[in-house]
Steps between C-alpha positions, in 0.01 A plus 500: 500500500595132511296234321368356826373831640340583165318168512396561861359840407322343206343237727386761752335706228340188361367406842342843524355473149337170578273649766270711286157340535635181346530659156863613524828373366659183636840454657822574318649191341688274738666172417231236475711199590483257792683171445362341818144576386560342157667194648219454756212522252675284239537226762138528619373428148201737521556636148415266208793346310664731250330814638745603772674765288165650400401501868816691599469741206142582595610576859753753364237684294301783663146407596234631259265760649168339595190682614173383645178695483374523855161613618157350474343349193320770300767761579779257405328442164500875432872529580572206270299670223697823554835315495426303185331773301737782583833425666583163344411628152727803551805287579474241225773499236722736703875462486707633792882480521494252212261271684161432340229540761255213491136565573417392857356148521236371741629219725333197346419336833361804687118528475323774301817662358558675833880449497749610231870475428723690262859471381560861605729525800396736776793720403372548144146568620629770729766666287361507146311818400295289258361304793448800727118489489498126563740544792290775658190286453671212683625716788171682549281190474735309734461775760122501476503121536370400159819336376766306688849426378517142610728221391310248287580195716392681816145515358468120507430415869178706538360345181561146632319581827169515306351775713128557539337809658404317822850367576688594815860543384832527684805637316782397736803688364322766301731804448546679265142406408453440127362149566282640781350744247410206275327324790294811581397538135378141490284559809336793322432315176140628519527879521134532598569339838655771723582253781602151382473242779866408468804697610878507476724518805842602366791445736866590498768463768670830410317799645635742236405270213149483644455863402602418143228236517248755628588731212451224240173378653358852550509560126218246466274674755362178645322464837608134506876524563691511828878539527664341806860478625611158632767237457324266255651190662300570817216717376228488768187289475206740474150467642165606360145511630285237337133492606581650835791273590874531443645301214846471349557678169613252236586636156357365173809611307857569610780649295834390640757686288797449731830691537755327277850528356347660188721344235203504261520882507857533363371677189380797703689467833851512362650474851404132510777421251762612751334379817369158398630207702345169601498595869218752433253220435628293795437796732149563367363145477402478870318833500318414176382172648384666825301760307343231277409289807341802667306564180350153466405502870282804436354367175140378507442135408412510128707820461797556273844648570748610235867475600733699276858629480699698243779245548579203273671311783341164598616553863257794520241344272433124477683431830260729690195352325617140561564572871158662529325205332687253719405683820137528390455117502253522212320818611652690205507419131675669207237619251548430131495846335624393158180619330451820701715746305494397134788663314738507798816291449638333811712205609354237733646478852797266554517196728876488554748773588829541682634746748823696469693703759648835401841329491370278221451176700200289388263287713227274359365371829472605865710200605802650316489828694768522774363591844700823496263622226175388661416854607508636142374193312170338601343166402202680341733641232535158333248310284301228681683164475197272476418477125134419570457799730679721248273384216186562709603863555471581127778762516479516121184712554719787621574755228842654426510785249836535322598844360587389147171324431284814487740789557406540870665483840550163673225380735367202697141439602310213664130479586399309813149388588404417859303175527481475880642654816875501553591198720606710801173698479297179506648422840362820645156550345299802602176664406360469151662176392791693350748526789713738695874472468669288767493645852808696594678225695438238236610731223829576669564136584426400145733769373780377726447141386473616142836673522661174611328306222593766247137563409307813568196463726253776573685822575544605862249762609709812535401782730394794287730799520324828449780753540567731206134475410307826522196471276187702575216288644212374286180622665164380368206736518173397665174517306386797707822700465402868462711539179244286317212742569602762244675253265182289484270787408745695278584201276169316559676171578294189424372292796746223403804721565730301737574766766681241713766463227608863539816567701726788589863512614468695824341462844516869586397825340322558171496223244701620197443210262249216491595163349303189413591132516297196404292324766736200500812711556319689777445162665875424475603843634264495798602151612878523463613846604727352770672240284538683172721788383275673247676758283207605286149410397187663365437739213444872567140602426456843665732782609410778741486840339480828688248668270260210469294557811341818372371299200365220717783247539850517645627213285577508129526187287849358436587379149675185629180356643247626249445164326448332840266768635303615198256203487361622836473870408156611375538876468770754400558309173537675162485283187768629262597438138845444348511869400411607856786292640745656254396846618519403869844342468667759277366821653587609850157622603246511215174697529192278520402634157802323345326166565261354243131581556411179682783519757450877534133452588587231761773716656269801533264295718776410748620714791870569554731227626646160413353313201542183293558546125382179337552385142304196383623346174276479196542158333360651177796737476814281500721805428446613859642322808305186582577508872315697769691804629434659839674816612476702820413863443398820672201716407590863561277807470531536126763241412584139542825309527631143508706392802723243338873438562718606209600163355144374523386815319743421217389137500135589442591758232695231311197271520304782331756536221655826624875535441682534833864584455772698669746677275855391591619862498230593749321708232174310521227685688185367651220649296209635698259550208362146480513476120217269405684348206692290752829584330644733761824411669474499877843562643622269770640706785672204662848643525649199669310247297798268476626536855229298666224760501275206574548595863321832440158416367365834613174663396522776247540841665170576665506878490269712712187654354585698190322735264270222380351511848582141585501430872717194543652299781814668629651222705595136490548503127847355502689179488264230394773244541521498879321268732334755724 
C-alpha cells in the first residue's frame, strides 16, 4: 500500500473515531502549515509583538479536553462533588505513555467551578485502561445530560448575556446546542420554580441540525424551550397576546453566534489548515451582517445581544460590528464587559485592519477596490474612515481570545446594548411603542438602495417555504378535556395545575403522550402557527399505558417531566431514603418488603399504578446527596420498581456513592441483589456506548408481570428521545 493510501485510510479511521459522543480520538496527524494564513495574521497585527511564534505553536497543539457540568443548581453541585471527590482524585499523579497527567483544573473565569479543563487529550481519555472508569463516567453522564463536552471559549457568550429567569431569549444559530443548554440552565436557576417566566427559542437553518439541537435541549427536560427551523437572516417576527390584544414579541436577550470561517477552531478541526483562505471570510461577511441586523431588529429596547464567532478575522468580527453600529445611528452601543469574567485573558478589539484577496492582493480602503471586485468586496468590510466616528464606536470593547494566552481555541465576542429603536423601525412605528419592522414594500426598497450603497438595510421579507417539513401538529388540550378526569383524581392534582399548558402531538385517535410547555411559550405557539416552523417544544409528563385503566388512570408519569409536574401532584407519592433508592435502582423488581419500614408502610397504603418516589435531602447528614431526587415508579401487587432510563439510573447511583462500571471484557454483570453497602458494581449494558448511543435513550426493559406479581405497563415504554 502506498504512503498516500495509508494516510487516507488513517484519516478515514480517525474521522470515524472522532464521532463517539465527543470523547473519542481526534484526527490522524496532517501537516499543520498554511503560509497564507501566517502571512495574513502577521500583517493584521492582532497578536502582540514577539508572541506570533507562540500563537502558531498553540494552534498546532491539540485542544485540551474541557467539560462543563450541565443541569440545574443543586444537582450540578452533587455532580461536582462526585467528580472532585472520586474521579479527579483517582487520576492524579498518573503517568500514561510517558506523559504525566495533571489533575483537572477549574476554568478560573467560569462561575462556581462548573467548567473544567485537563491536559489529557481525548485520545488518552478513551484509550488508557487506567482512565477507563473516568471515561465511562464521562460518556454515561454526557448521555444523561449532566455533563457536556464543550470548548472553553464557547461557554463565554451565554455568560455575557447575563440571563435572568424572566428573560425571553432568542438563540439565532443554535445547533449543535451546547450554548442553548447553558441558556436553559440559567432560566432555571431556581429549581423550585417549575415554570420560569422566560423561555428560549432556539433556531437553526439546517433542518437536520435542528434535531441535534432537540437532543441537546431534551436532556435538560425544560418546558421553556422551543426549537424552530428558519434562515436566521430573515427569521419571522412573532406575535403574542398581551392583555387581549396582539403585540410583537421582542426578545430581552439574543445570542447571535453566526456561521463563520472557523479559523479559531484549527486545534480541533484539522481540516481548516488545508482549507483556509481569505475568500472564506469575504463570502461570509454579508450573511453575518444580515443575521446581526435581523437580531437587533428583534431585540427589545434595553435588551442585550451577544455577537460571536470562532474566527479571529476582523472582516467577520470588528467589520460586522462597525457596520452594525454605523447603521444603528446611535441605537446600539458596545457594552464594556472588561469586569464581567475575571480571570479570562482577552485582547481588545482592533480599530484598523486590511483586506486580502486569496491571490494575496491587499486593500486598505474601499476606494482602492477595482469595480470588477465590487461583487465580492463590500464597503462594510473596511474600518470607518472618520476618526471621530471610529472612536465613538469603542471597538476596543470587543473581545478576542487568542489560543496561546490560556490554552484554548480562538474566539471573538462583542456585547451590544439597544438604547432605542433601529432607525428604519422608527419610521414605521406600530403598537406598543416598540415597532414593527418596515412594511414589505419599504423593506425591499431599502434593501435595493442598501445594495447600491454597500450597506445592509433590513432584510427582504422572504416567503416562507414549508416543503420538506413534516412535523406532527402541536395540539393544546382544553380545560374540560376528558383525559383530565381520571388524571385529576388519580394523582390529586392541585387546583393551580395549568391544564391549558398541556399539549399532545396528534389531532386524531388516542393521545399517546402528553407534554407541557410554559404559559409564555403556549402564547407564542398559539399566535404563530402559520409563520413558524416548530421542530419541537414541551417536556413529556405522561405516557399512555395499556394496563393503567384498570387501576384508575390510563396515563403513567414520565421521568422527563417529573420535576415539572411533581409540585402539582398531591397523592401517589412515596418518601424514600438513600437506601431505598439503591434498592430500587439496582434490583429489577424488588418486593415491597425490601424497602425500609417508612417507605414500606407508605407503599402498602397505595393501590397499584404509577407513583412518584421522592427523596428529600437531610442537611444534617452531609454524607448523603444534598439535592432532591424524584423518580417515576410503578407499584405492583407485591413489588415496586423505578421507571428510569438507564443512564439516568447510573447517574443517581453515582450520586449515592455506588460504583457503576462496565468491565471492558464484558464480564461485568448487573447485580440484582441491591447490596446495601453501596459497593456493588452495576454493569453498564450499553454495547455501543462509544458509537453515539446517545440517540437511544431508551427505558430499561419493561418486562411483563413476573413472579413477583408486578403488573406493569406493557406499552409505550420505549425511546424517550423522540419528539412524539
